[in-house]
Every structure is written in structure tokens, then in C-alpha cells.
N, C-alpha and C positions, 0 to 999 in steps of 0.2 A: 504494500500500500504506500501511497505517497504521504510523506510527512510534511505538514505545513508549518509555518513559522512558530506556532505555539505548540508543536509536537503532537498535534491531533492527526488522526488518519483521514478525516474528512473536513472539507472547507466549512467554516462557520459563516452563515449569512446573518448580518445584523438586520433585524426586521422591525423591532420596536412597534409592535402592533397589539391591539386589544385582543385578549383571549378570555375564556371562561375556564376556571379550574375547579375541579372537585377533588378534595383531599380525602383519602381513605375510602370508606364505603360510599357507594352510589347514593345512599340516603342523605348524605351531608349536603348542605346547601352550596351551590356553585358560587364562586367568588370571581368577580370581574377584575382583571388585572392586566399586566403587560408582559408579553414575551419579548425579551431583548434580542435573543439570537436563536438560530435553528441550524442543525446539521443533520446528516443522515442518521445519526445515532443518538442525538441528544438535543436539549434545549435549555435555555436559562430563562427563568420567569421571576418576576418580582412578587413578593407576598408581604402582607402587613404584619405577619407573625411568623415565628420560626416553625419549621416542620421537621420532625424526627427523620433521621436517615432511614432508608428502606421503606418509608411510607409509600403506599401506592397512590398515584394521582391520575386523573384524567384531564387532559387539556384539549379544549375545542377552539380551533381557529376558524372563524366564519369566513366564507368566501367574500372576496372583495369585488367580485363581478362574475360575469359568465365565463371568463377565460381561466380563472384560477379556482379550483375546487376547494371546498371546505376540508379541514384537516381535523381528524379526531384521533388523539394520541392516548394510549395507555402506557404509563411509565412508572418509574420508581425514583424517589429522591436519593441522589448520591452525594449531594453537597448542599449545605445551608450556611450562607455567609451573611453576617449582619453588616449592612451598609450604613444604616443610621437607625434612629429610634423608631422610624415608621416604615422601614424597608429592609427586607431580607431577600437575598438573591438565591434561588434554588437551582441547582443543577439537576436536570432530569435525564435519566437514561431511558430512551424510548424502547419499549418492549413490543408494542404492536401499533400499527397504523390502520385506521379505517377510513 
């Protein structure tokens, strides 16, 4: 595989777009937040509170038009970094795309 500048196997696209995140079980309420970047195997999203590593999440990216389809991701939290008092950045490992 090709290694990029930050030692990743896949290029990371900075998208900074609105997403809906469900943390843990599907019965939990979805949270509207921002996805900062996306690659073939992972993504980084902003959250108002910390989330425990290995917690399952579902991230939905709505279609921006007819040319780009919606993205429904099932993944797991692999990193949680406090950026400030109101923002934690979660690293999500993508397990399944719908």
C-alpha cells in the first residue's frame, strides 16, 4: 500500500460536513455534529462529550445532491482527543459501509 505523509495507507479527505451520529445502541438519540475528515478506512468526527474507546457508532452523511450518494457508516471509536471544553475529536475505524 502507498504510505502518505502522515503514515496512513489511504488518503484522508478533509470534508468538514454535517453528519448524524448514534453512539452505542441504535436506541440512543442521534447527535448532529461535524465530520472533519474521511478515508477508506476511517473518519474523524467532533463530539460534545468524550466517548469510550471500542464504543460502536453509526455515522450518517446525507447526500449533498443527486451526484453524491448518502453514506451510512458503522464503526468503532479508536481515538478520543479533547480539543477544548466543548469539543472532543473521535477517530472512527469504519467496519461497514451502507
